[in-house]
N, C-alpha and C positions, 0 to 999 in steps of 0.2 A: 519539501513538504508534499504530501500526497493528498490533496484536497478531494480528488475523485474517490480515492479509497475511503477516506473519512466519511464522505457523503454516502457511499454505499453501505458502510457499516451502520450509519444512523438509519438509513432507509430500510435496511433489512433487520434492524435491531440486533446487530451482532456486536458483542462486547469485545474489547481488546483481548480479554482473557480467553474467550471462545476462539477467536482467530489465532491467537498464540498456540492454543491446543491443536488446532488444525495444522499449523506449521511446525509443531513439536519444538517450540522455543518458549522462553519465559515471556511473561507479560511485559517486563521491563525491556527485554530485547526488542519486542515488537514496537513498543513505544519509541525507542531510539530510531527504528527503521521508519516508522510513520512520520516522525518529526525531522527526518533527513540527517540525523546524526550518524547513521549507519545505512548501508545499502542492502536492498533485498537481493538475494541470490537469484539466478535464473530459475532454479528449482522452486524457490519460494514464490516467485512471481507467477509461475505456472500453476502452483497450488492455489494461490489467491484467485487467479483468473478462472480457474475451474470451479472453485467454491462459489464464486459470484455469478458464474455463467457469462462472463465477459471476456473479451480478448485482453491480452497483456497491454496492448497499445491503448485500449480504452481506459484502463486503470492507471497505467504508469507513464506512458510516453507522452500523452497530451500535456500533463503537468510539466514535464521536463521541457517540452518545446515552448510552452508559455513562459516558463522561467527564463529560458534563453532569450526570448523576444523582449522581455522586460528588463533583462540584465540582472535579475535576482538569482542568487545561487540556491540550489536545491538543498 
């Protein structure tokens, strides 16, 4: 799960559909990615980070490290 990404979306009032359009994927494909059922590609991660003005690490890596520390799977 990408709680940082979800938080940014809420903070900036960006819908999943809008972000999906930015990534040129379907809303359901984005939903799978956000909920950890599918992975973001490097290109998608770069687009998301650019869109939100954050580094890839700020959006994606921190959640992955936290999941590893707690033993939860992403």
